[in-house]
All heavy atoms as TSV, in Angstrom:
chain	resi	resn	atom	element	x	y	z
A	1	MET	N	N	-35.459	-99.431	-11.213
A	1	MET	CA	C	-35.915	-99.393	-9.845
A	1	MET	C	C	-35.809	-100.804	-9.284
A	1	MET	O	O	-36.243	-101.765	-9.908
A	1	MET	CB	C	-37.357	-98.901	-9.815
A	1	MET	CG	C	-37.980	-98.922	-8.447
A	1	MET	SD	S	-39.671	-98.302	-8.396
A	1	MET	CE	C	-39.390	-96.571	-8.454
A	2	SER	N	N	-35.249	-100.908	-8.108
A	2	SER	CA	C	-35.098	-102.217	-7.479
A	2	SER	C	C	-36.437	-102.698	-6.928
A	2	SER	O	O	-37.394	-101.926	-6.798
A	2	SER	CB	C	-34.077	-102.136	-6.349
A	2	SER	OG	O	-34.607	-101.405	-5.261
A	3	ASP	N	N	-36.492	-103.972	-6.587
A	3	ASP	CA	C	-37.717	-104.535	-6.024
A	3	ASP	C	C	-38.085	-103.857	-4.710
A	3	ASP	O	O	-39.255	-103.601	-4.448
A	3	ASP	CB	C	-37.569	-106.036	-5.802
A	3	ASP	CG	C	-37.550	-106.817	-7.103
A	3	ASP	OD1	O	-37.947	-106.250	-8.138
A	3	ASP	OD2	O	-37.146	-107.990	-7.079
A	4	ASP	N	N	-37.067	-103.573	-3.898
A	4	ASP	CA	C	-37.334	-102.910	-2.616
A	4	ASP	C	C	-37.905	-101.515	-2.816
A	4	ASP	O	O	-38.844	-101.116	-2.115
A	4	ASP	CB	C	-36.048	-102.819	-1.782
A	4	ASP	CG	C	-35.593	-104.175	-1.279
A	4	ASP	OD1	O	-36.439	-105.073	-1.128
A	4	ASP	OD2	O	-34.379	-104.314	-1.012
A	5	GLU	N	N	-37.366	-100.789	-3.757
A	5	GLU	CA	C	-37.875	-99.445	-4.034
A	5	GLU	C	C	-39.311	-99.513	-4.546
A	5	GLU	O	O	-40.147	-98.695	-4.173
A	5	GLU	CB	C	-36.989	-98.730	-5.054
A	5	GLU	CG	C	-35.615	-98.376	-4.530
A	5	GLU	CD	C	-34.692	-97.852	-5.620
A	5	GLU	OE1	O	-34.848	-98.255	-6.785
A	5	GLU	OE2	O	-33.824	-97.036	-5.289
A	6	PHE	N	N	-39.570	-100.489	-5.401
A	6	PHE	CA	C	-40.920	-100.654	-5.925
A	6	PHE	C	C	-41.907	-100.974	-4.810
A	6	PHE	O	O	-42.993	-100.411	-4.747
A	6	PHE	CB	C	-40.947	-101.757	-6.991
A	6	PHE	CG	C	-42.314	-102.039	-7.506
A	6	PHE	CD1	C	-42.934	-101.152	-8.371
A	6	PHE	CD2	C	-43.001	-103.181	-7.125
A	6	PHE	CE1	C	-44.211	-101.395	-8.852
A	6	PHE	CE2	C	-44.274	-103.433	-7.593
A	6	PHE	CZ	C	-44.878	-102.540	-8.465
A	7	MET	N	N	-41.537	-101.868	-3.916
A	7	MET	CA	C	-42.429	-102.229	-2.814
A	7	MET	C	C	-42.674	-101.038	-1.887
A	7	MET	O	O	-43.784	-100.857	-1.379
A	7	MET	CB	C	-41.874	-103.419	-2.032
A	7	MET	CG	C	-41.952	-104.728	-2.815
A	7	MET	SD	S	-43.585	-105.094	-3.506
A	7	MET	CE	C	-44.592	-105.191	-2.057
A	8	LYS	N	N	-41.657	-100.223	-1.669
A	8	LYS	CA	C	-41.845	-99.016	-0.865
A	8	LYS	C	C	-42.837	-98.075	-1.538
A	8	LYS	O	O	-43.667	-97.457	-0.873
A	8	LYS	CB	C	-40.513	-98.311	-0.630
A	8	LYS	CG	C	-39.620	-99.020	0.351
A	8	LYS	CD	C	-38.303	-98.290	0.528
A	8	LYS	CE	C	-37.374	-99.093	1.417
A	8	LYS	NZ	N	-36.061	-98.486	1.559
A	9	LEU	N	N	-42.760	-97.978	-2.843
A	9	LEU	CA	C	-43.681	-97.133	-3.595
A	9	LEU	C	C	-45.108	-97.662	-3.477
A	9	LEU	O	O	-46.052	-96.892	-3.258
A	9	LEU	CB	C	-43.255	-97.071	-5.065
A	9	LEU	CG	C	-44.075	-96.191	-5.988
A	9	LEU	CD1	C	-43.976	-94.733	-5.562
A	9	LEU	CD2	C	-43.592	-96.343	-7.419
A	10	VAL	N	N	-45.282	-98.959	-3.584
A	10	VAL	CA	C	-46.605	-99.570	-3.449
A	10	VAL	C	C	-47.139	-99.360	-2.037
A	10	VAL	O	O	-48.301	-98.997	-1.844
A	10	VAL	CB	C	-46.566	-101.068	-3.811
A	10	VAL	CG1	C	-47.870	-101.763	-3.439
A	10	VAL	CG2	C	-46.268	-101.242	-5.291
A	11	GLU	N	N	-46.297	-99.568	-1.023
A	11	GLU	CA	C	-46.727	-99.357	0.363
A	11	GLU	C	C	-47.123	-97.909	0.599
A	11	GLU	O	O	-48.101	-97.630	1.295
A	11	GLU	CB	C	-45.619	-99.773	1.323
A	11	GLU	CG	C	-45.420	-101.267	1.405
A	11	GLU	CD	C	-44.202	-101.651	2.231
A	11	GLU	OE1	O	-43.597	-100.778	2.891
A	11	GLU	OE2	O	-43.853	-102.838	2.212
A	12	LEU	N	N	-46.380	-96.993	0.023
A	12	LEU	CA	C	-46.709	-95.576	0.153
A	12	LEU	C	C	-48.065	-95.284	-0.471
A	12	LEU	O	O	-48.879	-94.563	0.104
A	12	LEU	CB	C	-45.621	-94.727	-0.508
A	12	LEU	CG	C	-45.768	-93.215	-0.423
A	12	LEU	CD1	C	-45.692	-92.758	1.026
A	12	LEU	CD2	C	-44.672	-92.540	-1.230
A	13	ALA	N	N	-48.318	-95.861	-1.608
A	13	ALA	CA	C	-49.608	-95.663	-2.274
A	13	ALA	C	C	-50.741	-96.262	-1.457
A	13	ALA	O	O	-51.824	-95.688	-1.378
A	13	ALA	CB	C	-49.572	-96.275	-3.666
A	14	GLN	N	N	-50.485	-97.407	-0.821
A	14	GLN	CA	C	-51.523	-98.052	-0.031
A	14	GLN	C	C	-51.830	-97.284	1.250
A	14	GLN	O	O	-52.983	-97.123	1.621
A	14	GLN	CB	C	-51.103	-99.474	0.339
A	14	GLN	CG	C	-51.121	-100.422	-0.818
A	14	GLN	CD	C	-50.572	-101.783	-0.453
A	14	GLN	OE1	O	-49.799	-101.919	0.497
A	14	GLN	NE2	N	-50.959	-102.788	-1.208
A	15	THR	N	N	-50.800	-96.827	1.932
A	15	THR	CA	C	-51.008	-96.219	3.243
A	15	THR	C	C	-51.364	-94.746	3.161
A	15	THR	O	O	-52.144	-94.252	3.947
A	15	THR	CB	C	-49.763	-96.379	4.128
A	15	THR	OG1	O	-48.638	-95.795	3.478
A	15	THR	CG2	C	-49.491	-97.835	4.419
A	16	LYS	N	N	-50.796	-94.042	2.229
A	16	LYS	CA	C	-51.017	-92.597	2.167
A	16	LYS	C	C	-51.768	-92.182	0.915
A	16	LYS	O	O	-51.923	-90.996	0.657
A	16	LYS	CB	C	-49.679	-91.868	2.225
A	16	LYS	CG	C	-48.946	-92.081	3.528
A	16	LYS	CD	C	-47.711	-91.231	3.633
A	16	LYS	CE	C	-47.026	-91.496	4.965
A	16	LYS	NZ	N	-45.826	-90.730	5.115
A	17	SER	N	N	-52.222	-93.154	0.164
A	17	SER	CA	C	-52.929	-92.877	-1.091
A	17	SER	C	C	-52.140	-91.909	-1.972
A	17	SER	O	O	-52.673	-90.945	-2.500
A	17	SER	CB	C	-54.333	-92.321	-0.812
A	17	SER	OG	O	-55.088	-93.276	-0.133
A	18	ASP	N	N	-50.846	-92.176	-2.104
A	18	ASP	CA	C	-49.980	-91.325	-2.920
A	18	ASP	C	C	-50.109	-91.717	-4.384
A	18	ASP	O	O	-49.257	-92.378	-4.959
A	18	ASP	CB	C	-48.536	-91.427	-2.443
A	18	ASP	CG	C	-47.644	-90.366	-3.054
A	18	ASP	OD1	O	-48.133	-89.616	-3.933
A	18	ASP	OD2	O	-46.481	-90.280	-2.671
A	19	VAL	N	N	-51.203	-91.307	-4.974
A	19	VAL	CA	C	-51.514	-91.651	-6.356
A	19	VAL	C	C	-50.497	-91.040	-7.305
A	19	VAL	O	O	-50.119	-91.654	-8.303
A	19	VAL	CB	C	-52.946	-91.184	-6.695
A	19	VAL	CG1	C	-53.253	-91.407	-8.157
A	19	VAL	CG2	C	-53.950	-91.897	-5.813
A	20	GLU	N	N	-50.029	-89.872	-6.998
A	20	GLU	CA	C	-49.085	-89.193	-7.888
A	20	GLU	C	C	-47.780	-89.978	-8.021
A	20	GLU	O	O	-47.212	-90.034	-9.102
A	20	GLU	CB	C	-48.830	-87.785	-7.385
A	20	GLU	CG	C	-50.101	-86.977	-7.326
A	20	GLU	CD	C	-49.903	-85.542	-7.728
A	20	GLU	OE1	O	-48.793	-85.176	-8.135
A	20	GLU	OE2	O	-50.887	-84.818	-7.641
A	21	ALA	N	N	-47.317	-90.584	-6.944
A	21	ALA	CA	C	-46.091	-91.380	-7.008
A	21	ALA	C	C	-46.284	-92.587	-7.911
A	21	ALA	O	O	-45.412	-92.914	-8.725
A	21	ALA	CB	C	-45.671	-91.827	-5.614
A	22	MET	N	N	-47.436	-93.237	-7.798
A	22	MET	CA	C	-47.701	-94.391	-8.641
A	22	MET	C	C	-47.841	-93.971	-10.101
A	22	MET	O	O	-47.334	-94.640	-10.995
A	22	MET	CB	C	-48.973	-95.109	-8.179
A	22	MET	CG	C	-48.836	-95.774	-6.833
A	22	MET	SD	S	-47.502	-96.992	-6.751
A	22	MET	CE	C	-48.066	-98.200	-7.899
A	23	ASN	N	N	-48.535	-92.875	-10.346
A	23	ASN	CA	C	-48.694	-92.397	-11.718
A	23	ASN	C	C	-47.349	-92.062	-12.340
A	23	ASN	O	O	-47.109	-92.362	-13.512
A	23	ASN	CB	C	-49.613	-91.179	-11.767
A	23	ASN	CG	C	-51.069	-91.556	-11.685
A	23	ASN	OD1	O	-51.450	-92.684	-11.961
A	23	ASN	ND2	N	-51.879	-90.607	-11.298
A	24	ALA	N	N	-46.469	-91.450	-11.578
A	24	ALA	CA	C	-45.163	-91.080	-12.109
A	24	ALA	C	C	-44.371	-92.321	-12.523
A	24	ALA	O	O	-43.676	-92.311	-13.540
A	24	ALA	CB	C	-44.380	-90.284	-11.071
A	25	TYR	N	N	-44.509	-93.391	-11.763
A	25	TYR	CA	C	-43.760	-94.606	-12.064
A	25	TYR	C	C	-44.352	-95.358	-13.251
A	25	TYR	O	O	-43.633	-95.813	-14.138
A	25	TYR	CB	C	-43.713	-95.520	-10.830
A	25	TYR	CG	C	-42.945	-96.784	-11.078
A	25	TYR	CD1	C	-41.555	-96.759	-11.157
A	25	TYR	CD2	C	-43.591	-97.986	-11.278
A	25	TYR	CE1	C	-40.842	-97.919	-11.419
A	25	TYR	CE2	C	-42.891	-99.142	-11.537
A	25	TYR	CZ	C	-41.516	-99.102	-11.600
A	25	TYR	OH	O	-40.819	-100.237	-11.870
A	26	PHE	N	N	-45.670	-95.503	-13.280
A	26	PHE	CA	C	-46.312	-96.328	-14.295
A	26	PHE	C	C	-46.746	-95.579	-15.543
A	26	PHE	O	O	-47.115	-96.197	-16.539
A	26	PHE	CB	C	-47.531	-97.047	-13.703
A	26	PHE	CG	C	-47.162	-98.174	-12.781
A	26	PHE	CD1	C	-47.336	-98.040	-11.417
A	26	PHE	CD2	C	-46.645	-99.345	-13.275
A	26	PHE	CE1	C	-46.994	-99.070	-10.560
A	26	PHE	CE2	C	-46.294	-100.380	-12.440
A	26	PHE	CZ	C	-46.472	-100.234	-11.071
A	27	ASP	N	N	-46.745	-94.270	-15.515
A	27	ASP	CA	C	-47.260	-93.475	-16.631
A	27	ASP	C	C	-46.631	-93.821	-17.984
A	27	ASP	O	O	-47.356	-94.008	-18.957
A	27	ASP	CB	C	-47.126	-91.985	-16.327
A	27	ASP	CG	C	-48.198	-91.169	-17.001
A	27	ASP	OD1	O	-49.343	-91.649	-17.072
A	27	ASP	OD2	O	-47.881	-90.055	-17.455
A	28	PRO	N	N	-45.310	-93.925	-18.090
A	28	PRO	CA	C	-44.737	-94.255	-19.413
A	28	PRO	C	C	-45.217	-95.605	-19.958
A	28	PRO	O	O	-45.539	-95.721	-21.140
A	28	PRO	CB	C	-43.232	-94.277	-19.163
A	28	PRO	CG	C	-43.030	-93.458	-17.939
A	28	PRO	CD	C	-44.262	-93.654	-17.111
A	29	ASP	N	N	-45.312	-96.603	-19.090
A	29	ASP	CA	C	-45.774	-97.926	-19.536
A	29	ASP	C	C	-47.248	-97.901	-19.914
A	29	ASP	O	O	-47.655	-98.514	-20.902
A	29	ASP	CB	C	-45.546	-98.971	-18.442
A	29	ASP	CG	C	-44.072	-99.263	-18.228
A	29	ASP	OD1	O	-43.298	-99.191	-19.205
A	29	ASP	OD2	O	-43.694	-99.561	-17.079
A	30	ILE	N	N	-48.037	-97.199	-19.128
A	30	ILE	CA	C	-49.467	-97.116	-19.424
A	30	ILE	C	C	-49.698	-96.426	-20.759
A	30	ILE	O	O	-50.511	-96.879	-21.570
A	30	ILE	CB	C	-50.208	-96.401	-18.268
A	30	ILE	CG1	C	-50.271	-97.329	-17.062
A	30	ILE	CG2	C	-51.608	-95.979	-18.699
A	30	ILE	CD1	C	-50.848	-96.696	-15.814
A	31	LYS	N	N	-48.996	-95.343	-21.004
A	31	LYS	CA	C	-49.153	-94.640	-22.277
A	31	LYS	C	C	-48.736	-95.517	-23.451
A	31	LYS	O	O	-49.384	-95.526	-24.492
A	31	LYS	CB	C	-48.361	-93.339	-22.263
A	31	LYS	CG	C	-49.002	-92.278	-21.416
A	31	LYS	CD	C	-48.219	-90.999	-21.439
A	31	LYS	CE	C	-48.906	-89.948	-20.578
A	31	LYS	NZ	N	-48.135	-88.718	-20.488
A	32	ARG	N	N	-47.652	-96.276	-23.283
A	32	ARG	CA	C	-47.186	-97.160	-24.349
A	32	ARG	C	C	-48.204	-98.262	-24.614
A	32	ARG	O	O	-48.550	-98.565	-25.749
A	32	ARG	CB	C	-45.836	-97.757	-23.978
A	32	ARG	CG	C	-45.250	-98.670	-25.041
A	32	ARG	CD	C	-43.911	-99.249	-24.638
A	32	ARG	NE	N	-43.905	-99.904	-23.346
A	32	ARG	CZ	C	-44.317	-101.156	-23.127
A	32	ARG	NH1	N	-44.776	-101.887	-24.124
A	32	ARG	NH2	N	-44.277	-101.675	-21.930
A	33	LEU	N	N	-48.730	-98.852	-23.553
A	33	LEU	CA	C	-49.686	-99.940	-23.709
A	33	LEU	C	C	-51.030	-99.476	-24.249
A	33	LEU	O	O	-51.755	-100.256	-24.882
A	33	LEU	CB	C	-49.882	-100.651	-22.367
A	33	LEU	CG	C	-48.673	-101.444	-21.874
A	33	LEU	CD1	C	-48.896	-101.902	-20.449
A	33	LEU	CD2	C	-48.385	-102.613	-22.794
A	34	SER	N	N	-51.376	-98.226	-24.002
A	34	SER	CA	C	-52.670	-97.717	-24.476
A	34	SER	C	C	-52.781	-97.745	-25.997
A	34	SER	O	O	-53.887	-97.757	-26.534
A	34	SER	CB	C	-52.910	-96.301	-23.958
A	34	SER	OG	O	-52.062	-95.371	-24.604
A	35	LYS	N	N	-51.664	-97.794	-26.686
A	35	LYS	CA	C	-51.672	-97.844	-28.149
A	35	LYS	C	C	-52.242	-99.153	-28.686
A	35	LYS	O	O	-52.667	-99.218	-29.829
A	35	LYS	CB	C	-50.254	-97.652	-28.686
A	35	LYS	CG	C	-49.655	-96.304	-28.368
A	35	LYS	CD	C	-48.231	-96.222	-28.830
A	35	LYS	CE	C	-47.622	-94.894	-28.407
A	35	LYS	NZ	N	-46.211	-94.807	-28.740
A	36	PHE	N	N	-52.238	-100.190	-27.842
A	36	PHE	CA	C	-52.679	-101.504	-28.284
A	36	PHE	C	C	-54.122	-101.810	-27.920
A	36	PHE	O	O	-54.623	-102.888	-28.213
A	36	PHE	CB	C	-51.760	-102.579	-27.693
A	36	PHE	CG	C	-50.326	-102.395	-28.097
A	36	PHE	CD1	C	-49.404	-101.856	-27.206
A	36	PHE	CD2	C	-49.892	-102.728	-29.364
A	36	PHE	CE1	C	-48.086	-101.663	-27.574
A	36	PHE	CE2	C	-48.575	-102.548	-29.750
A	36	PHE	CZ	C	-47.671	-102.006	-28.851
A	37	ILE	N	N	-54.792	-100.879	-27.269
A	37	ILE	CA	C	-56.169	-101.080	-26.847
A	37	ILE	C	C	-57.082	-100.345	-27.821
A	37	ILE	O	O	-56.867	-99.180	-28.118
A	37	ILE	CB	C	-56.384	-100.581	-25.403
A	37	ILE	CG1	C	-55.487	-101.387	-24.452
A	37	ILE	CG2	C	-57.846	-100.692	-25.006
A	37	ILE	CD1	C	-55.521	-100.896	-23.022
A	38	ARG	N	N	-58.091	-101.029	-28.286
A	38	ARG	CA	C	-58.994	-100.454	-29.291
A	38	ARG	C	C	-60.077	-99.610	-28.637
A	38	ARG	O	O	-61.232	-100.015	-28.526
A	38	ARG	CB	C	-59.609	-101.559	-30.122
A	38	ARG	CG	C	-58.584	-102.246	-30.964
A	38	ARG	CD	C	-59.232	-103.265	-31.838
A	38	ARG	NE	N	-58.198	-103.907	-32.635
A	38	ARG	CZ	C	-58.378	-104.318	-33.856
A	38	ARG	NH1	N	-59.554	-104.183	-34.425
A	38	ARG	NH2	N	-57.400	-104.893	-34.510
A	39	MET	N	N	-59.672	-98.462	-28.167
A	39	MET	CA	C	-60.578	-97.461	-27.635
A	39	MET	C	C	-59.818	-96.143	-27.658
A	39	MET	O	O	-58.605	-96.155	-27.890
A	39	MET	CB	C	-61.062	-97.809	-26.216
A	39	MET	CG	C	-59.982	-97.892	-25.183
A	39	MET	SD	S	-60.436	-98.237	-23.455
A	39	MET	CE	C	-62.053	-98.806	-23.444
A	40	PRO	N	N	-60.474	-95.023	-27.480
A	40	PRO	CA	C	-59.733	-93.756	-27.471
A	40	PRO	C	C	-58.595	-93.798	-26.445
A	40	PRO	O	O	-58.746	-94.376	-25.360
A	40	PRO	CB	C	-60.793	-92.727	-27.078
A	40	PRO	CG	C	-62.078	-93.320	-27.537
A	40	PRO	CD	C	-61.910	-94.803	-27.332
A	41	LYS	N	N	-57.466	-93.233	-26.823
A	41	LYS	CA	C	-56.257	-93.308	-25.996
A	41	LYS	C	C	-56.513	-92.839	-24.568
A	41	LYS	O	O	-56.071	-93.478	-23.609
A	41	LYS	CB	C	-55.143	-92.477	-26.638
A	41	LYS	CG	C	-53.821	-92.590	-25.928
A	41	LYS	CD	C	-52.735	-91.827	-26.661
A	41	LYS	CE	C	-51.407	-91.987	-25.939
A	41	LYS	NZ	N	-50.319	-91.361	-26.660
A	42	GLU	N	N	-57.219	-91.725	-24.411
A	42	GLU	CA	C	-57.473	-91.178	-23.078
A	42	GLU	C	C	-58.303	-92.145	-22.238
A	42	GLU	O	O	-58.064	-92.304	-21.035
A	42	GLU	CB	C	-58.187	-89.824	-23.169
A	42	GLU	CG	C	-57.376	-88.736	-23.821
A	42	GLU	CD	C	-57.390	-88.796	-25.347
A	42	GLU	OE1	O	-58.263	-89.482	-25.940
A	42	GLU	OE2	O	-56.502	-88.171	-25.954
A	43	ASP	N	N	-59.275	-92.800	-22.864
A	43	ASP	CA	C	-60.102	-93.767	-22.141
A	43	ASP	C	C	-59.283	-94.987	-21.731
A	43	ASP	O	O	-59.457	-95.516	-20.624
A	43	ASP	CB	C	-61.284	-94.209	-22.995
A	43	ASP	CG	C	-62.293	-93.098	-23.217
A	43	ASP	OD1	O	-62.275	-92.099	-22.460
A	43	ASP	OD2	O	-63.104	-93.219	-24.166
A	44	ALA	N	N	-58.422	-95.439	-22.611
A	44	ALA	CA	C	-57.577	-96.594	-22.294
A	44	ALA	C	C	-56.648	-96.274	-21.125
A	44	ALA	O	O	-56.481	-97.081	-20.202
A	44	ALA	CB	C	-56.765	-96.993	-23.522
A	45	ILE	N	N	-56.047	-95.092	-21.153
A	45	ILE	CA	C	-55.138	-94.683	-20.076
A	45	ILE	C	C	-55.900	-94.620	-18.757
A	45	ILE	O	O	-55.444	-95.138	-17.736
A	45	ILE	CB	C	-54.472	-93.331	-20.413
A	45	ILE	CG1	C	-53.470	-93.521	-21.549
A	45	ILE	CG2	C	-53.798	-92.734	-19.185
A	45	ILE	CD1	C	-52.918	-92.220	-22.118
A	46	GLN	N	N	-57.060	-93.989	-18.773
A	46	GLN	CA	C	-57.857	-93.854	-17.550
A	46	GLN	C	C	-58.270	-95.220	-17.016
A	46	GLN	O	O	-58.224	-95.465	-15.807
A	46	GLN	CB	C	-59.088	-92.985	-17.813
A	46	GLN	CG	C	-59.883	-92.690	-16.570
A	46	GLN	CD	C	-59.108	-91.853	-15.582
A	46	GLN	OE1	O	-58.336	-90.984	-15.963
A	46	GLN	NE2	N	-59.284	-92.129	-14.315
A	47	SER	N	N	-58.673	-96.114	-17.892
A	47	SER	CA	C	-59.088	-97.452	-17.466
A	47	SER	C	C	-57.941	-98.207	-16.817
A	47	SER	O	O	-58.124	-98.839	-15.772
A	47	SER	CB	C	-59.619	-98.253	-18.655
A	47	SER	OG	O	-60.791	-97.678	-19.147
A	48	MET	N	N	-56.765	-98.154	-17.422
A	48	MET	CA	C	-55.616	-98.852	-16.852
A	48	MET	C	C	-55.217	-98.271	-15.508
A	48	MET	O	O	-54.902	-99.009	-14.571
A	48	MET	CB	C	-54.444	-98.831	-17.825
A	48	MET	CG	C	-54.611	-99.786	-18.980
A	48	MET	SD	S	-53.132	-99.950	-19.975
A	48	MET	CE	C	-53.224	-98.466	-20.962
A	49	LYS	N	N	-55.226	-96.952	-15.388
A	49	LYS	CA	C	-54.875	-96.319	-14.108
A	49	LYS	C	C	-55.875	-96.694	-13.021
A	49	LYS	O	O	-55.491	-96.993	-11.892
A	49	LYS	CB	C	-54.808	-94.800	-14.263
A	49	LYS	CG	C	-53.573	-94.329	-14.978
A	49	LYS	CD	C	-53.529	-92.817	-15.047
A	49	LYS	CE	C	-52.265	-92.332	-15.734
A	49	LYS	NZ	N	-52.199	-90.861	-15.762
A	50	THR	N	N	-57.149	-96.704	-13.380
A	50	THR	CA	C	-58.176	-97.056	-12.405
A	50	THR	C	C	-58.010	-98.494	-11.927
A	50	THR	O	O	-58.054	-98.764	-10.722
A	50	THR	CB	C	-59.580	-96.867	-13.020
A	50	THR	OG1	O	-59.715	-95.503	-13.423
A	50	THR	CG2	C	-60.671	-97.229	-12.031
A	51	GLU	N	N	-57.804	-99.407	-12.851
A	51	GLU	CA	C	-57.622	-100.814	-12.487
A	51	GLU	C	C	-56.372	-101.010	-11.629
A	51	GLU	O	O	-56.392	-101.772	-10.661
A	51	GLU	CB	C	-57.535	-101.686	-13.737
A	51	GLU	CG	C	-58.838	-101.829	-14.477
A	51	GLU	CD	C	-59.884	-102.587	-13.687
A	51	GLU	OE1	O	-59.536	-103.533	-12.952
A	51	GLU	OE2	O	-61.055	-102.227	-13.812
A	52	LEU	N	N	-55.291	-100.338	-11.971
A	52	LEU	CA	C	-54.056	-100.453	-11.206
A	52	LEU	C	C	-54.260	-99.964	-9.778
A	52	LEU	O	O	-53.869	-100.642	-8.816
A	52	LEU	CB	C	-52.936	-99.655	-11.885
A	52	LEU	CG	C	-51.605	-99.604	-11.141
A	52	LEU	CD1	C	-50.992	-100.995	-11.046
A	52	LEU	CD2	C	-50.645	-98.657	-11.830
A	53	LEU	N	N	-54.889	-98.819	-9.622
A	53	LEU	CA	C	-55.117	-98.272	-8.287
A	53	LEU	C	C	-56.053	-99.146	-7.472
A	53	LEU	O	O	-55.830	-99.357	-6.276
A	53	LEU	CB	C	-55.648	-96.846	-8.379
A	53	LEU	CG	C	-54.633	-95.834	-8.896
A	53	LEU	CD1	C	-55.301	-94.488	-9.104
A	53	LEU	CD2	C	-53.453	-95.705	-7.939
A	54	GLU	N	N	-57.093	-99.681	-8.109
A	54	GLU	CA	C	-57.986	-100.587	-7.395
A	54	GLU	C	C	-57.243	-101.828	-6.918
A	54	GLU	O	O	-57.439	-102.283	-5.788
A	54	GLU	CB	C	-59.160	-100.991	-8.283
A	54	GLU	CG	C	-60.181	-99.889	-8.459
A	54	GLU	CD	C	-61.308	-100.279	-9.406
A	54	GLU	OE1	O	-61.309	-101.425	-9.932
A	54	GLU	OE2	O	-62.194	-99.439	-9.605
A	55	PHE	N	N	-56.385	-102.364	-7.766
A	55	PHE	CA	C	-55.595	-103.543	-7.395
A	55	PHE	C	C	-54.679	-103.247	-6.215
A	55	PHE	O	O	-54.594	-104.009	-5.261
A	55	PHE	CB	C	-54.790	-104.028	-8.601
A	55	PHE	CG	C	-53.912	-105.195	-8.300
A	55	PHE	CD1	C	-54.443	-106.459	-8.202
A	55	PHE	CD2	C	-52.547	-105.014	-8.114
A	55	PHE	CE1	C	-53.639	-107.550	-7.906
A	55	PHE	CE2	C	-51.732	-106.102	-7.829
A	55	PHE	CZ	C	-52.273	-107.360	-7.715
A	56	ILE	N	N	-54.004	-102.109	-6.264
A	56	ILE	CA	C	-53.057	-101.750	-5.203
A	56	ILE	C	C	-53.793	-101.488	-3.885
A	56	ILE	O	O	-53.344	-101.898	-2.820
A	56	ILE	CB	C	-52.217	-100.544	-5.624
A	56	ILE	CG1	C	-51.236	-100.969	-6.716
A	56	ILE	CG2	C	-51.466	-99.948	-4.440
A	56	ILE	CD1	C	-50.501	-99.846	-7.372
A	57	MET	N	N	-54.920	-100.825	-3.946
A	57	MET	CA	C	-55.640	-100.477	-2.728
A	57	MET	C	C	-56.278	-101.687	-2.058
A	57	MET	O	O	-56.556	-101.661	-0.864
A	57	MET	CB	C	-56.723	-99.430	-3.022
A	57	MET	CG	C	-56.162	-98.110	-3.455
A	57	MET	SD	S	-55.047	-97.475	-2.186
A	57	MET	CE	C	-54.384	-96.071	-3.033
A	58	LYS	N	N	-56.510	-102.770	-2.796
A	58	LYS	CA	C	-57.092	-103.981	-2.219
A	58	LYS	C	C	-56.104	-104.726	-1.335
A	58	LYS	O	O	-56.490	-105.464	-0.456
A	58	LYS	CB	C	-57.594	-104.923	-3.313
A	58	LYS	CG	C	-58.862	-104.468	-3.954
A	58	LYS	CD	C	-59.302	-105.476	-4.992
A	58	LYS	CE	C	-60.549	-104.989	-5.698
A	58	LYS	NZ	N	-60.981	-105.943	-6.731
A	59	LYS	N	N	-54.836	-104.573	-1.587
A	59	LYS	CA	C	-53.805	-105.327	-0.853
A	59	LYS	C	C	-53.705	-104.887	0.588
A	59	LYS	O	O	-53.868	-103.817	0.995
A	59	LYS	CB	C	-52.442	-105.165	-1.530
A	59	LYS	CG	C	-52.396	-105.719	-2.918
A	59	LYS	CD	C	-52.353	-107.186	-2.882
A	59	LYS	CE	C	-52.400	-107.774	-4.269
A	59	LYS	NZ	N	-52.119	-109.133	-4.338
């Protein structure tokens, strides 16, 4: 994905709260990274998604 496409995705998430679009893009990375966090996998995934969405919505 190019930088422009990524920024459009972020803008879409900010303006229309398109959480599903963001989840579709980041889901593979979040699942991979959750393996390195010492907590139940589902909790790690949820925590990362929550933090990501909070960060995006603040902009």
